[in-house]
N, C-alpha and C positions, 0 to 999 in steps of 0.2 A: 751477310758476313757472319762467321761463326763467333759465338759468344765465348767468354772465358768465365768459368765458375770456380771459385775458390772456397773451400770448406775449411773453416778454422774450428778446431775442437777446443773447448774451454773446460778446464778442470778447476773448479772453484776450491778455495781453501775450505776446510771442514766447518769453520765457524761462520761462514758467510750466510747471511739471510738471502735466500734466492729471490724473494720479491724485491728487496732493496737492489740487488744486482740488476734485475729486469728494469726497475725504475731508472737506475743509473744509465743503462743503455738507451732507454727512451729519452731521457733528458739530453744525452749526448746527441742523439738524432735531431731533437728539437733545436739544439744549439748550432747545428750545422757541422758538427765535427765529423760526420760520416759522409759529407758531400765531397766526392772526389771526382776529378775529371775522368770521364769514361765509365764511371760506376752507374749502372742503370737500375739496379735494385739490390736490396739487402734484406735478409731475414734473420732474426734471432730464433733459433729452434731449440726444442727440448725433446730428447729421445723418448719414444713411447714403446719401443721394442728393440730387442737386440742387445749387443754388448755395450751400447751407449745409452741404455735405458736410464732416464732421469738426468742425463748429462746434457750440457748445452753445446751448441755449435752455431756458428754464424755462416750464412751462405751469402757470398758476395758475387754479384753478377756484373761483369764488365762487357761493354759493347763489342770488344774485339781483343785479340791477342796484342795487337799494336797498341791499343789504349792501355792495356794492363802493363805492357813492357815500358811504356812511357812513364808510368808511375813507379814501378817496382824494379825496373831493370830487366835486361834480357835473361832468358832461361839460363841458369848456370852462373850468372853474374849479377846477383841481387844488389840493389843499392844499399849503401851504408845508412845506418839510422840517421846520421846527421843530414842526409839528403832526402829524408822522408818529408812529405808535406807537413807544414806546421800543425794543421788540425789533426793529422794522424799521430804526431808525437804527443799532443795533448790527450788524445784518445787512449793511447797506450800507457802513458805515464800517470795521468790523473784520473782517468775513468776506469779502464778495465784492469790495469795493473794491480791496484790494491785488492781486487777480488780473486785474482788467479793464484794458484798454487805454484806457479813458475813464472819466469819473466815472459812478457808478451811475445818477445822474439824467439822464444823456445817452445811455443805451443806446437802441437801436431797439426799439420794442415796438408791439404792436397789441392792442387789446382788442375783443372780439367779444361780442355778445349772442346766445345760443342762439335759433335759430328752430325752433319746435316744428312739425314737419310730420307 
């Protein structure tokens, strides 16, 4: 079954201590805030080349499009924030939100479906 990969680009506020941001993400992971049905892996990354050099992104890997849609709604009809899983609301509001230069629901992201070749 084809996986779904969602890449979320994070732009931190200028005054943010990057190591504190990284620790906050690690603590959220340890608290179980990033455990979601159908999510099989997650990576916090930092650009080493290109237009996102030095910038952060999270790579979220879901077991399938069906699993991703159960969480976030069908393509073109995303769920409203009030329908997000409770741990995701905490992640956005208490963990990542204070570090970002924009609201967590306004970040740049792209979601891809794996092409099996």
